[in-house]
ZAMARGU-4260 file (C-alpha; in steps of 0.2 Angstrom, whole numbers, plus 5000, padded with zeros to 4 digits):
<rodrens>
0) 5081/4989/5078 | 5069/5000/5088 | 5062/4985/5098 | 5079/4981/5104 | 5078/4997/5114
5) 5061/4994/5121 | 5058/4984/5137 | 5040/4978/5142 | 5035/4980/5160 | 5019/4970/5162
10) 5009/4979/5175 | 4993/4969/5176 | 4987/4965/5194 | 4987/4946/5191 | 5001/4934/5186
15) 4991/4925/5172 | 4988/4942/5163 | 5007/4947/5165 | 5012/4930/5157 | 5000/4933/5143
20) 5007/4950/5140 | 5025/4943/5140 | 5020/4929/5128 | 5011/4941/5116 | 5026/4953/5116
25) 5038/4938/5113 | 5028/4933/5098 | 5028/4950/5091 | 5047/4951/5092 | 5050/4960/5109
30) 5064/4952/5119 | 5067/4963/5134 | 5056/4963/5150 | 5055/4971/5167 | 5044/4961/5179
35) 5039/4963/5197 | 5048/4953/5210 | 5032/4943/5213 | 5032/4937/5195 | 5038/4920/5190
40) 5042/4925/5172 | 5060/4920/5170 | 5073/4922/5156 | 5072/4909/5142 | 5065/4907/5124
45) 5077/4921/5119 | 5071/4934/5131 | 5080/4945/5144 | 5071/4948/5161 | 5075/4961/5174
50) 5066/4961/5190 | 5059/4977/5199 | 5057/4977/5217 | 5050/4994/5223 | 5063/5007/5218
55) 5077/4995/5213 | 5079/4985/5197 | 5090/4969/5197 | 5098/4969/5179 | 5106/4952/5182
60) 5124/4947/5183 | 5131/4960/5171 | 5121/4975/5177 | 5119/4972/5196 | 5105/4980/5206
65) 5102/4999/5202 | 5090/5011/5210 | 5075/5020/5201 | 5077/5038/5202 | 5060/5048/5203
70) 5064/5065/5195 | 5052/5080/5196 | 5064/5095/5195 | 5081/5100/5189 | 5089/5097/5206
75) 5083/5079/5206 | 5090/5076/5189 | 5107/5083/5194 | 5108/5072/5209 | 5103/5057/5199
80) 5117/5060/5186 | 5130/5065/5198 | 5128/5049/5208 | 5128/5037/5194 | 5145/5029/5192
85) 5154/5028/5175 | 5150/5012/5166 | 5134/5009/5176 | 5115/5012/5172 | 5104/5026/5177
90) 5086/5022/5177 | 5074/5038/5178 | 5056/5039/5181 | 5049/5056/5177 | 5035/5063/5189
95) 5032/5079/5179 | 5040/5085/5163 | 5048/5070/5153 | 5055/5076/5136 | 5066/5091/5140
100) 5073/5083/5156 | 5077/5067/5146 | 5086/5078/5133 | 5096/5086/5148 | 5100/5069/5155
105) 5106/5063/5137 | 5117/5078/5135 | 5124/5076/5153 | 5128/5058/5152 | 5139/5058/5136
110) 5146/5040/5135 | 5148/5039/5154 | 5134/5027/5158 | 5118/5019/5151 | 5102/5028/5152
115) 5085/5020/5155 | 5069/5029/5156 | 5052/5023/5161 | 5037/5027/5150 | 5019/5027/5157
120) 5011/5022/5141 | 5015/5017/5123 | 5011/5035/5118 | 5027/5041/5127 | 5039/5029/5119
125) 5043/5038/5102 | 5048/5054/5111 | 5059/5044/5123 | 5067/5034/5109 | 5071/5050/5098
130) 5076/5063/5111 | 5091/5073/5105 | 5091/5061/5090 | 5099/5047/5100 | 5086/5044/5114
135) 5087/5033/5129 | 5097/5017/5128 | 5082/5008/5134 | 5064/5013/5136 | 5054/5003/5149
140) 5035/5005/5145 | 5021/5000/5156 | 5009/4988/5148 | 4993/4984/5158 | 4984/4972/5147
145) 4987/4961/5131 | 4979/4973/5119 | 4992/4986/5125 | 5005/4976/5115 | 4995/4980/5100
150) 4995/4998/5104 | 5014/4998/5107 | 5017/4990/5091 | 5006/5002/5082 | 5016/5017/5089
155) 5032/5009/5084 | 5027/5004/5067 | 5015/5017/5062 | 4996/5014/5059 | 4993/4997/5051
160) 4980/4995/5037 | 4964/4991/5047 | 4951/4992/5032 | 4957/4978/5021 | 4944/4974/5008
165) 4942/4955/5010 | 4934/4945/4996 | 4932/4927/4991 | 4935/4922/4973 | 4933/4905/4965
170) 4948/4895/4958 | 4947/4894/4939 | 4963/4883/4937 | 4978/4875/4945 | 4991/4871/4932
175) 5010/4868/4931 | 5020/4885/4932 | 5037/4878/4927 | 5053/4880/4937 | 5056/4897/4945
180) 5064/4907/4959 | 5052/4906/4974 | 5055/4917/4990 | 5053/4909/5007 | 5051/4922/5021
185) 5056/4918/5038 | 5050/4931/5051 | 5056/4935/5068 | 5038/4931/5075 | 5028/4915/5077
190) 5012/4915/5066 | 4996/4905/5069 | 4991/4892/5056 | 4978/4904/5049 | 4990/4919/5048
195) 5001/4923/5033 | 5006/4936/5020 | 4996/4943/5006 | 5004/4939/4990 | 4999/4940/4971
200) 5004/4944/4954 | 4994/4960/4954 | 4988/4971/4968 | 4970/4970/4962 | 4969/4954/4972
205) 4982/4947/4984 | 4980/4929/4990 | 4982/4924/5008 | 4997/4912/5009 | 4997/4905/5027
210) 5012/4900/5038 | 5020/4883/5039 | 5013/4882/5057 | 5004/4866/5051 | 5019/4856/5044
215) 5017/4840/5035 | 5020/4821/5039 | 5038/4823/5033 | 5042/4840/5040 | 5041/4849/5057
220) 5030/4864/5059 | 5039/4881/5056 | 5027/4894/5062 | 5039/4908/5058 | 5039/4904/5040
225) 5029/4908/5024 | 5034/4900/5008 | 5027/4915/4999 | 5028/4913/4981 | 5038/4918/4965
230) 5051/4932/4965 | 5040/4944/4955 | 5025/4943/4966 | 5018/4958/4976 | 5018/4956/4995
235) 5009/4969/5007 | 5020/4978/5019 | 5015/4984/5036 | 5014/5002/5030 | 5001/4997/5017
240) 5013/4998/5002 | 5017/4983/4991 | 5034/4977/4987 | 5041/4963/4976 | 5045/4947/4986
245) 5063/4947/4979 | 5066/4964/4986 | 5063/4959/5005 | 5077/4959/5017 | 5081/4957/5035
250) 5072/4970/5046 | 5058/4974/5034 | 5041/4975/5041 | 5028/4964/5032 | 5009/4964/5036
255) 5003/4948/5044 | 4984/4945/5044 | 4971/4931/5044 | 4954/4929/5036 | 4946/4936/5053
260) 4953/4953/5049 | 4967/4953/5062 | 4982/4963/5057 | 4999/4965/5064 | 5017/4967/5059
265) 5031/4955/5058 | 5050/4958/5054 | 5058/4949/5041 | 5073/4938/5048 | 5079/4932/5032
270) 5073/4927/5015 | 5078/4912/5004 | 5077/4912/4986 | 5078/4895/4977 | 5074/4887/4961
275) 5058/4876/4963 | 5044/4869/4953 | 5029/4881/4953 | 5011/4880/4951 | 5001/4894/4943
280) 4984/4897/4952 | 4971/4907/4944 | 4955/4913/4951 | 4940/4922/4942 | 4937/4940/4947
285) 4921/4944/4936 | 4929/4938/4920 | 4947/4944/4925 | 4960/4931/4929 | 4970/4935/4945
290) 4985/4924/4948 | 4998/4918/4960 | 5014/4907/4957 | 5018/4896/4972 | 5030/4882/4975
295) 5022/4865/4972 | 5023/4858/4990 | 5012/4851/5004 | 5018/4864/5016 | 5012/4879/5005
300) 4994/4883/5010 | 4981/4895/5005 | 4966/4902/5015 | 4949/4896/5009 | 4931/4899/5015
305) 4933/4884/5025 | 4951/4884/5033 | 4967/4882/5023 | 4971/4870/5009 | 4988/4864/5003
310) 4992/4869/4985 | 4995/4851/4981 | 4976/4847/4985 | 4969/4863/4977 | 4957/4860/4963
315) 4946/4871/4952 | 4930/4878/4960 | 4938/4880/4978 | 4934/4897/4985 | 4950/4906/4990
320) 4951/4921/5001 | 4961/4937/4998 | 4961/4956/4998 | 4958/4969/4985 | 4969/4984/4984
325) 4970/4999/4972 | 4978/4991/4957 | 4989/5005/4951 | 5006/5007/4960 | 5021/5017/4959
330) 5036/5011/4970 | 5023/5001/4980 | 5012/5016/4984 | 4994/5017/4977 | 4991/5030/4964
335) 4976/5036/4954 | 4978/5030/4936 | 4971/5018/4924 | 4980/5002/4923 | 4978/4985/4915
340) 4988/4970/4922 | 4987/4952/4914
</rodrens>
C-alpha cells in the first residue's frame, strides 16, 4: 500500500499542533512518522516513530542514526551514494532539482541500501513514489498543519467527491426483510459516530449508514466498523464510483462522510459476510420508493435530521439523510441513459 511508504513529518511550530497532525494522520491510516527531537510523540498505537535532530535521523534499534544528505548537484549525489554502506539507509533532501536526481539515486543504489527522500509538500509525493516506476523506499513529507493531512490524502487517493447532493427523505415503512447475507465493513481508520458509508439499493439515493462508534449496552464501540447492509447494495467509493458491497475487499478505498458534508477516504481492512435477519427500510422520494436492507440490530444506525437512530428504533415518518447520485451506472461509473430501478 502507498501509505506504507509515506512518513509524516509534522513541522508545526508548537507541540499541540504536531500531536494533532499525528493523531489525524493515524486515524487516516498513516503509520510512519518522523518527529523533531523536541517532540514527545512516541511509538505506540500501531505507529512507528523516527526522530530527527538537525541533520541526523534516529531510525530506532533496527536502523541506527543516519545523516540527512542535502544534495544540490551531481557531485553531492555521488558523495551521498558512495558513502552509504550496503544494507543501511540513505536519506536525501534535495535543495534544487528533485525528480531526475532521485531517478539517478534509484538507479545507482540497486539493492544495496534503502533510499529515503524528503518532500517539501504533499504535491511532491507522487513523483517521489513513482520515480523509475519503483520510487523511493520511503518518502518523508512535511506537514505543517492538520488540513495538510487532507491535502496529502487527496494527492494519494485522487480527488474525492466534494459536491455530494445531500437530501432528506421521509421514511415510508420499516418492515421485515427476511434473512440475507449482510456485509460488515471493517476499515483501517477510526470513524466518528456521525461518519459512515453511503449505501442503498439504488444509486438514485444512498442512505448514510453510520459507524459502530456508539456501541450498545451489550457491545463495545467499534469505531472502525460499519454494518453496511445486504450484499446487493451499492456503496460509494472514494473515486466517486459505486460498487456492490459483496465486491469489497482489503485495500479498497471507500468514501467516508457525514451529514456535515465532510468527506475522506478509508481503506477496507476486511469484510465479513454472514446470514442475518434484515429489515427493509423504504423512504418516499416524490412518489418513488428508495430502499435499503440492513441487519436488524441495535448497533446499526442511520443518519437523520436530528442525529442518528438505530434501525430497531426507526419508525415511519422519520426524516433520513442521504445523497442523490446519477442513477444510471455501468461497472460503477455514472453514465447518461434512461433507467428505471425498483
